[in-house]
N, C-alpha and C positions, 0 to 999 in steps of 0.2 A: 383808545378813545377816551379813557378817563382823564388824561392830562389835557386833552383838547377841550373836553367838557368843563374842566376846572378853569381853563383859560377863558372860555366863553362866559362862565359865571362871574369871573373877576372883571370882565369887560364886555357886558352884553350888547354894546354898540359896535363891536368889532365884526364887520361884515364877513371877512374871510373865515373867521372861526365858525360863524354860523353856517356859512356855505359848505365848509368842509364837513361839519357835523351832519348837515342835511344830506350830503352825498353819502356819507358812511351809513347813516340810518336807512337811506333809500336802498342802497346796495345790499344791506343786511335784511331788507324786507321788514323793517320796523317803521311802518308807514305813519303811524300816529306821531311818533317822535320826529320823523322827517318833516311832517306837516308843521309841527311846532317850530322847527328851525326855519323852514321856508317863511312862515309867518313872521318870525323874528327878523329875517332878512328883509322882508317887505316893509316892516316897520322902520328899519334902519335906512333903507333906500327905496322909497315908493315909486321911483322912476323906472325901476327894473321890471318892466311888464312881463318878461319871461318868468320872473319869480311868481308873479300873480297867476300866470298860466299854470305853473307847477302846483300852486295852492289850489286852484280850481280843479285840476285833474285829480289831485290826491283826495280832496274833499268828495269828489264824485266817486272815486274808488272806495272810499270809506263809508259810502252811503250817507254822507252829510249833504244831501241833495239841495236843500234850501240855501245853505251857505255856499255850496258849489255854484248854484245858479247866480247868487249875488256876485261872486267873483267873475263869472263869465260875463255878466251884464256890465260889470266895471271894465272888463277888457274891451268889450264892444264899444262902450262909451268913450274909452280913452284911445281907441283906434287900433287895437290889436286884432289881426285877422284870425 
């Protein structure tokens, strides 16, 4: 994971690096770091509503309820079921 993290830091706009890190952190149950990566992914490509859905779910799981609610409202506003 160290090499991948280094690659992401060298190019923080590389969506695939962020996605791979998000998946690795999520699988490893390091949910706060997964959330950071999903948020980076959403910053890179805000048209990916599935990423916003992951952000909302993780925020809810981490008891970040007000920010989870904001993400869910954005999903509803933008048309995600």
